PDB file of N, CA, C and O in Angstrom:
ATOM      1  N   MET A   1     136.993  81.344 187.518  1.00  0.00           N
ATOM      2  CA  MET A   1     136.650  80.370 189.116  1.00  0.00           C
ATOM      3  C   MET A   1     137.459  81.018 190.153  1.00  0.00           C
ATOM      4  O   MET A   1     138.636  81.330 190.331  1.00  0.00           O
ATOM      5  N   ARG A   2     136.554  81.074 190.642  1.00  0.00           N
ATOM      6  CA  ARG A   2     136.488  80.997 192.668  1.00  0.00           C
ATOM      7  C   ARG A   2     137.480  80.358 193.122  1.00  0.00           C
ATOM      8  O   ARG A   2     137.893  79.246 192.796  1.00  0.00           O
ATOM      9  N   ILE A   3     137.795  80.953 193.753  1.00  0.00           N
ATOM     10  CA  ILE A   3     138.810  80.548 195.186  1.00  0.00           C
ATOM     11  C   ILE A   3     138.638  79.513 196.077  1.00  0.00           C
ATOM     12  O   ILE A   3     138.380  79.835 197.236  1.00  0.00           O
ATOM     13  N   THR A   4     138.712  78.487 195.837  1.00  0.00           N
ATOM     14  CA  THR A   4     138.032  77.607 196.929  1.00  0.00           C
ATOM     15  C   THR A   4     137.956  77.859 198.595  1.00  0.00           C
ATOM     16  O   THR A   4     138.146  79.053 198.825  1.00  0.00           O
ATOM     17  N   ASP A   5     137.829  77.411 199.294  1.00  0.00           N
ATOM     18  CA  ASP A   5     138.345  77.488 200.920  1.00  0.00           C
ATOM     19  C   ASP A   5     139.844  76.340 201.396  1.00  0.00           C
ATOM     20  O   ASP A   5     140.477  76.314 202.452  1.00  0.00           O
ATOM     21  N   THR A   6     140.031  75.429 200.018  1.00  0.00           N
ATOM     22  CA  THR A   6     141.335  74.600 200.587  1.00  0.00           C
ATOM     23  C   THR A   6     142.301  75.750 200.115  1.00  0.00           C
ATOM     24  O   THR A   6     143.042  76.154 201.011  1.00  0.00           O
ATOM     25  N   GLU A   7     142.449  76.393 198.818  1.00  0.00           N
ATOM     26  CA  GLU A   7     142.977  77.467 198.664  1.00  0.00           C
ATOM     27  C   GLU A   7     142.876  78.611 199.441  1.00  0.00           C
ATOM     28  O   GLU A   7     143.870  79.290 199.699  1.00  0.00           O
ATOM     29  N   ARG A   8     142.172  78.784 199.692  1.00  0.00           N
ATOM     30  CA  ARG A   8     142.469  80.369 200.886  1.00  0.00           C
ATOM     31  C   ARG A   8     142.831  79.544 202.351  1.00  0.00           C
ATOM     32  O   ARG A   8     144.058  79.578 202.446  1.00  0.00           O
ATOM     33  N   GLY A   9     142.503  79.135 203.013  1.00  0.00           N
ATOM     34  CA  GLY A   9     143.369  78.134 203.896  1.00  0.00           C
ATOM     35  C   GLY A   9     144.869  78.301 203.701  1.00  0.00           C
ATOM     36  O   GLY A   9     145.672  78.813 204.481  1.00  0.00           O
ATOM     37  N   ALA A  10     145.212  77.453 201.801  1.00  0.00           N
ATOM     38  CA  ALA A  10     146.421  77.322 202.563  1.00  0.00           C
ATOM     39  C   ALA A  10     147.634  78.388 201.822  1.00  0.00           C
ATOM     40  O   ALA A  10     148.812  78.136 201.569  1.00  0.00           O
ATOM     41  N   ARG A  11     146.953  79.480 201.626  1.00  0.00           N
ATOM     42  CA  ARG A  11     147.521  80.977 200.461  1.00  0.00           C
ATOM     43  C   ARG A  11     147.307  81.442 202.730  1.00  0.00           C
ATOM     44  O   ARG A  11     148.376  81.976 203.026  1.00  0.00           O
ATOM     45  N   MET A  12     146.599  81.383 203.737  1.00  0.00           N
ATOM     46  CA  MET A  12     146.922  82.216 204.440  1.00  0.00           C
ATOM     47  C   MET A  12     147.537  81.412 206.240  1.00  0.00           C
ATOM     48  O   MET A  12     147.533  81.685 207.440  1.00  0.00           O
ATOM     49  N   ALA A  13     148.084  80.079 205.066  1.00  0.00           N
ATOM     50  CA  ALA A  13     148.769  79.299 206.059  1.00  0.00           C
ATOM     51  C   ALA A  13     150.736  79.387 205.643  1.00  0.00           C
ATOM     52  O   ALA A  13     151.855  79.346 206.155  1.00  0.00           O
ATOM     53  N   LEU A  14     150.040  79.521 204.425  1.00  0.00           N
ATOM     54  CA  LEU A  14     152.079  79.702 204.010  1.00  0.00           C
ATOM     55  C   LEU A  14     152.203  81.392 204.275  1.00  0.00           C
ATOM     56  O   LEU A  14     153.333  81.883 204.279  1.00  0.00           O
ATOM     57  N   ASN A  15     150.908  82.339 204.515  1.00  0.00           N
ATOM     58  CA  ASN A  15     151.785  83.554 204.587  1.00  0.00           C
ATOM     59  C   ASN A  15     151.863  84.006 206.586  1.00  0.00           C
ATOM     60  O   ASN A  15     152.120  85.052 207.183  1.00  0.00           O
ATOM     61  N   ILE A  16     151.578  82.927 206.940  1.00  0.00           N
ATOM     62  CA  ILE A  16     151.864  82.836 208.492  1.00  0.00           C
ATOM     63  C   ILE A  16     152.712  82.345 208.794  1.00  0.00           C
ATOM     64  O   ILE A  16     153.360  82.736 209.765  1.00  0.00           O
ATOM     65  N   ALA A  17     153.047  81.277 208.068  1.00  0.00           N
ATOM     66  CA  ALA A  17     154.379  80.453 207.957  1.00  0.00           C
ATOM     67  C   ALA A  17     155.699  81.214 207.809  1.00  0.00           C
ATOM     68  O   ALA A  17     156.671  81.196 208.564  1.00  0.00           O
ATOM     69  N   GLU A  18     155.492  81.975 206.518  1.00  0.00           N
ATOM     70  CA  GLU A  18     156.632  82.739 206.088  1.00  0.00           C
ATOM     71  C   GLU A  18     157.114  83.754 207.156  1.00  0.00           C
ATOM     72  O   GLU A  18     158.162  84.390 207.267  1.00  0.00           O
ATOM     73  N   MET A  19     155.939  83.682 207.933  1.00  0.00           N
ATOM     74  CA  MET A  19     155.921  85.189 208.416  1.00  0.00           C
ATOM     75  C   MET A  19     156.911  85.038 209.882  1.00  0.00           C
ATOM     76  O   MET A  19     157.574  85.950 210.376  1.00  0.00           O
ATOM     77  N   TYR A  20     156.798  83.638 210.393  1.00  0.00           N
ATOM     78  CA  TYR A  20     157.790  83.119 211.115  1.00  0.00           C
ATOM     79  C   TYR A  20     158.450  82.704 211.150  1.00  0.00           C
ATOM     80  O   TYR A  20     159.183  82.687 212.139  1.00  0.00           O
ATOM     81  N   VAL A  21     158.635  82.132 210.190  1.00  0.00           N
ATOM     82  CA  VAL A  21     160.406  81.984 209.077  1.00  0.00           C
ATOM     83  C   VAL A  21     161.308  82.825 209.046  1.00  0.00           C
ATOM     84  O   VAL A  21     162.416  82.616 209.541  1.00  0.00           O
ATOM     85  N   ARG A  22     160.901  84.146 208.329  1.00  0.00           N
ATOM     86  CA  ARG A  22     161.448  85.016 208.949  1.00  0.00           C
ATOM     87  C   ARG A  22     161.348  86.107 209.939  1.00  0.00           C
ATOM     88  O   ARG A  22     161.881  87.206 209.784  1.00  0.00           O
ATOM     89  N   GLN A  23     160.729  85.800 210.839  1.00  0.00           N
ATOM     90  CA  GLN A  23     160.703  86.508 212.268  1.00  0.00           C
ATOM     91  C   GLN A  23     162.170  85.702 213.319  1.00  0.00           C
ATOM     92  O   GLN A  23     163.087  86.209 213.965  1.00  0.00           O
ATOM     93  N   LEU A  24     161.837  84.527 213.094  1.00  0.00           N
ATOM     94  CA  LEU A  24     162.771  83.424 213.734  1.00  0.00           C
ATOM     95  C   LEU A  24     163.968  83.682 213.048  1.00  0.00           C
ATOM     96  O   LEU A  24     164.901  84.181 213.676  1.00  0.00           O
ATOM     97  N   ASP A  25     164.113  83.355 211.569  1.00  0.00           N
ATOM     98  CA  ASP A  25     166.193  84.734 211.379  1.00  0.00           C
ATOM     99  C   ASP A  25     166.403  84.998 211.953  1.00  0.00           C
ATOM    100  O   ASP A  25     167.348  84.616 212.643  1.00  0.00           O
ATOM    101  N   LEU A  26     165.510  86.086 212.181  1.00  0.00           N
ATOM    102  CA  LEU A  26     166.790  87.251 213.323  1.00  0.00           C
ATOM    103  C   LEU A  26     167.310  86.828 214.501  1.00  0.00           C
ATOM    104  O   LEU A  26     168.092  87.490 215.184  1.00  0.00           O
ATOM    105  N   TRP A  27     166.896  85.731 214.766  1.00  0.00           N
ATOM    106  CA  TRP A  27     166.734  85.227 216.875  1.00  0.00           C
ATOM    107  C   TRP A  27     167.321  83.732 216.710  1.00  0.00           C
ATOM    108  O   TRP A  27     166.833  82.603 216.759  1.00  0.00           O
ATOM    109  N   PRO A  28     168.443  84.204 216.517  1.00  0.00           N
ATOM    110  CA  PRO A  28     169.225  82.619 216.686  1.00  0.00           C
ATOM    111  C   PRO A  28     169.182  81.993 217.481  1.00  0.00           C
ATOM    112  O   PRO A  28     169.627  80.849 217.389  1.00  0.00           O
ATOM    113  N   ASP A  29     168.702  82.400 218.465  1.00  0.00           N
ATOM    114  CA  ASP A  29     168.253  81.485 219.440  1.00  0.00           C
ATOM    115  C   ASP A  29     167.282  80.933 219.795  1.00  0.00           C
ATOM    116  O   ASP A  29     166.975  80.629 220.947  1.00  0.00           O
ATOM    117  N   THR A  30     166.818  80.788 219.010  1.00  0.00           N
ATOM    118  CA  THR A  30     164.929  80.658 218.498  1.00  0.00           C
ATOM    119  C   THR A  30     165.009  78.854 218.825  1.00  0.00           C
ATOM    120  O   THR A  30     166.115  78.350 219.023  1.00  0.00           O
ATOM    121  N   LEU A  31     164.206  78.306 218.844  1.00  0.00           N
ATOM    122  CA  LEU A  31     164.372  76.846 219.292  1.00  0.00           C
ATOM    123  C   LEU A  31     164.132  76.588 217.587  1.00  0.00           C
ATOM    124  O   LEU A  31     163.650  77.362 216.761  1.00  0.00           O
ATOM    125  N   PRO A  32     164.609  75.335 217.426  1.00  0.00           N
ATOM    126  CA  PRO A  32     164.898  74.747 216.087  1.00  0.00           C
ATOM    127  C   PRO A  32     164.287  73.873 215.525  1.00  0.00           C
ATOM    128  O   PRO A  32     164.473  73.268 214.469  1.00  0.00           O
ATOM    129  N   GLN A  33     162.652  73.782 217.189  1.00  0.00           N
ATOM    130  CA  GLN A  33     161.405  72.527 216.838  1.00  0.00           C
ATOM    131  C   GLN A  33     161.034  74.073 216.070  1.00  0.00           C
ATOM    132  O   GLN A  33     161.258  74.060 214.860  1.00  0.00           O
ATOM    133  N   GLN A  34     160.679  74.945 216.439  1.00  0.00           N
ATOM    134  CA  GLN A  34     160.232  75.956 216.163  1.00  0.00           C
ATOM    135  C   GLN A  34     159.562  76.214 214.459  1.00  0.00           C
ATOM    136  O   GLN A  34     158.553  76.060 213.771  1.00  0.00           O
ATOM    137  N   PHE A  35     161.192  76.789 214.433  1.00  0.00           N
ATOM    138  CA  PHE A  35     161.766  76.684 212.649  1.00  0.00           C
ATOM    139  C   PHE A  35     161.432  75.252 212.039  1.00  0.00           C
ATOM    140  O   PHE A  35     160.780  75.462 211.016  1.00  0.00           O
ATOM    141  N   ASP A  36     161.536  74.418 212.157  1.00  0.00           N
ATOM    142  CA  ASP A  36     161.167  72.951 211.493  1.00  0.00           C
ATOM    143  C   ASP A  36     160.034  72.427 211.707  1.00  0.00           C
ATOM    144  O   ASP A  36     159.784  71.228 211.590  1.00  0.00           O
ATOM    145  N   PHE A  37     159.056  73.529 212.129  1.00  0.00           N
ATOM    146  CA  PHE A  37     157.336  73.925 212.108  1.00  0.00           C
ATOM    147  C   PHE A  37     156.965  74.325 210.967  1.00  0.00           C
ATOM    148  O   PHE A  37     156.378  73.970 209.946  1.00  0.00           O
ATOM    149  N   TRP A  38     157.622  75.394 211.577  1.00  0.00           N
ATOM    150  CA  TRP A  38     156.931  76.664 210.889  1.00  0.00           C
ATOM    151  C   TRP A  38     157.735  76.252 208.816  1.00  0.00           C
ATOM    152  O   TRP A  38     157.297  76.616 207.725  1.00  0.00           O
ATOM    153  N   LEU A  39     158.862  75.470 209.147  1.00  0.00           N
ATOM    154  CA  LEU A  39     158.992  75.152 207.429  1.00  0.00           C
ATOM    155  C   LEU A  39     158.532  74.151 207.025  1.00  0.00           C
ATOM    156  O   LEU A  39     158.713  73.954 205.823  1.00  0.00           O
ATOM    157  N   SER A  40     157.710  73.029 207.849  1.00  0.00           N
ATOM    158  CA  SER A  40     157.049  71.901 207.534  1.00  0.00           C
ATOM    159  C   SER A  40     155.308  72.711 207.416  1.00  0.00           C
ATOM    160  O   SER A  40     154.235  72.235 207.044  1.00  0.00           O
ATOM    161  N   VAL A  41     155.541  73.577 207.729  1.00  0.00           N
ATOM    162  CA  VAL A  41     153.704  74.354 207.643  1.00  0.00           C
ATOM    163  C   VAL A  41     153.891  75.185 206.243  1.00  0.00           C
ATOM    164  O   VAL A  41     152.927  75.421 205.515  1.00  0.00           O
ATOM    165  N   ARG A  42     155.012  75.537 205.987  1.00  0.00           N
ATOM    166  CA  ARG A  42     155.316  75.893 204.590  1.00  0.00           C
ATOM    167  C   ARG A  42     155.698  75.528 203.892  1.00  0.00           C
ATOM    168  O   ARG A  42     156.030  76.069 202.838  1.00  0.00           O
ATOM    169  N   ALA A  43     155.829  74.152 204.307  1.00  0.00           N
ATOM    170  CA  ALA A  43     156.323  73.381 202.374  1.00  0.00           C
ATOM    171  C   ALA A  43     154.441  72.531 202.431  1.00  0.00           C
ATOM    172  O   ALA A  43     154.198  71.810 201.463  1.00  0.00           O
ATOM    173  N   ALA A  44     153.542  72.644 203.283  1.00  0.00           N
ATOM    174  CA  ALA A  44     152.337  72.049 203.497  1.00  0.00           C
ATOM    175  C   ALA A  44     151.365  72.552 202.117  1.00  0.00           C
ATOM    176  O   ALA A  44     150.679  72.109 201.196  1.00  0.00           O
ATOM    177  N   ALA A  45     151.934  73.976 202.816  1.00  0.00           N
ATOM    178  CA  ALA A  45     151.007  75.006 201.690  1.00  0.00           C
ATOM    179  C   ALA A  45     151.403  74.962 200.715  1.00  0.00           C
ATOM    180  O   ALA A  45     150.877  74.575 199.671  1.00  0.00           O
ATOM    181  N   LEU A  46     152.854  75.537 201.007  1.00  0.00           N
ATOM    182  CA  LEU A  46     153.220  75.508 198.829  1.00  0.00           C
ATOM    183  C   LEU A  46     152.407  73.847 198.099  1.00  0.00           C
ATOM    184  O   LEU A  46     151.639  73.810 197.137  1.00  0.00           O
ATOM    185  N   ASP A  47     152.805  72.867 198.776  1.00  0.00           N
ATOM    186  CA  ASP A  47     151.558  71.571 198.185  1.00  0.00           C
ATOM    187  C   ASP A  47     150.900  71.909 197.164  1.00  0.00           C
ATOM    188  O   ASP A  47     151.029  71.997 195.943  1.00  0.00           O
ATOM    189  N   GLN A  48     149.475  72.235 198.711  1.00  0.00           N
ATOM    190  CA  GLN A  48     148.727  72.111 198.552  1.00  0.00           C
ATOM    191  C   GLN A  48     148.092  73.216 197.033  1.00  0.00           C
ATOM    192  O   GLN A  48     147.466  72.874 196.029  1.00  0.00           O
ATOM    193  N   LEU A  49     148.590  74.549 197.463  1.00  0.00           N
ATOM    194  CA  LEU A  49     148.595  75.480 196.563  1.00  0.00           C
ATOM    195  C   LEU A  49     148.872  75.026 195.319  1.00  0.00           C
ATOM    196  O   LEU A  49     147.936  75.050 194.519  1.00  0.00           O
ATOM    197  N   ASP A  50     149.994  74.589 194.927  1.00  0.00           N
ATOM    198  CA  ASP A  50     150.042  72.980 194.033  1.00  0.00           C
ATOM    199  C   ASP A  50     149.320  72.452 193.151  1.00  0.00           C
ATOM    200  O   ASP A  50     149.127  72.652 191.952  1.00  0.00           O
ATOM    201  N   GLU A  51     148.690  71.262 194.436  1.00  0.00           N
ATOM    202  CA  GLU A  51     147.771  70.570 193.795  1.00  0.00           C
ATOM    203  C   GLU A  51     146.287  72.317 193.358  1.00  0.00           C
ATOM    204  O   GLU A  51     145.551  72.435 192.379  1.00  0.00           O
ATOM    205  N   CYS A  52     146.350  72.682 193.824  1.00  0.00           N
ATOM    206  CA  CYS A  52     144.646  73.244 193.587  1.00  0.00           C
ATOM    207  C   CYS A  52     145.238  74.365 192.363  1.00  0.00           C
ATOM    208  O   CYS A  52     144.562  75.394 192.340  1.00  0.00           O
ATOM    209  N   PHE A  53     146.127  74.341 191.576  1.00  0.00           N
ATOM    210  CA  PHE A  53     146.600  75.055 190.798  1.00  0.00           C
ATOM    211  C   PHE A  53     146.412  73.902 189.321  1.00  0.00           C
ATOM    212  O   PHE A  53     145.815  74.289 188.316  1.00  0.00           O
ATOM    213  N   LEU A  54     146.994  72.555 189.414  1.00  0.00           N
ATOM    214  CA  LEU A  54     146.626  71.436 188.530  1.00  0.00           C
ATOM    215  C   LEU A  54     145.589  71.176 188.536  1.00  0.00           C
ATOM    216  O   LEU A  54     145.282  70.900 187.377  1.00  0.00           O
ATOM    217  N   LEU A  55     144.600  71.060 189.306  1.00  0.00           N
ATOM    218  CA  LEU A  55     143.235  71.190 189.637  1.00  0.00           C
ATOM    219  C   LEU A  55     142.818  71.590 188.610  1.00  0.00           C
ATOM    220  O   LEU A  55     142.482  71.014 187.575  1.00  0.00           O
ATOM    221  N   ARG A  56     142.856  73.306 189.111  1.00  0.00           N
ATOM    222  CA  ARG A  56     142.325  74.855 188.154  1.00  0.00           C
ATOM    223  C   ARG A  56     142.258  73.903 186.621  1.00  0.00           C
ATOM    224  O   ARG A  56     141.384  73.428 185.895  1.00  0.00           O
ATOM    225  N   GLN A  57     143.600  73.967 186.662  1.00  0.00           N
ATOM    226  CA  GLN A  57     143.904  73.622 184.687  1.00  0.00           C
ATOM    227  C   GLN A  57     143.781  72.573 183.852  1.00  0.00           C
ATOM    228  O   GLN A  57     143.866  72.481 182.627  1.00  0.00           O
ATOM    229  N   SER A  58     143.452  71.381 185.172  1.00  0.00           N
ATOM    230  CA  SER A  58     142.451  70.604 184.266  1.00  0.00           C
ATOM    231  C   SER A  58     140.673  70.387 184.161  1.00  0.00           C
ATOM    232  O   SER A  58     140.012  69.484 183.647  1.00  0.00           O
ATOM    233  N   LEU A  59     140.345  71.396 184.747  1.00  0.00           N
ATOM    234  CA  LEU A  59     139.532  71.905 184.610  1.00  0.00           C
ATOM    235  C   LEU A  59     138.759  72.665 183.238  1.00  0.00           C
ATOM    236  O   LEU A  59     137.708  72.697 182.599  1.00  0.00           O
ATOM    237  N   LEU A  60     140.717  73.479 183.361  1.00  0.00           N
ATOM    238  CA  LEU A  60     139.851  74.317 182.302  1.00  0.00           C
ATOM    239  C   LEU A  60     139.990  74.036 181.186  1.00  0.00           C
ATOM    240  O   LEU A  60     139.359  74.635 180.315  1.00  0.00           O
TER     241      LEU A  60
END
């Protein structure tokens, strides 16, 4: 089964969010709002990927 656009977007968002979260960990004086934002993007991407996985499993 091909990857959907939703899943592709969630994977890109997850990769970008994890990159920023790792970078913000290196500098403790960064804005906590930025860190919280990227953590929420990461959580939303993981939720979307879980939904895509469950949908794919239900179609098999």
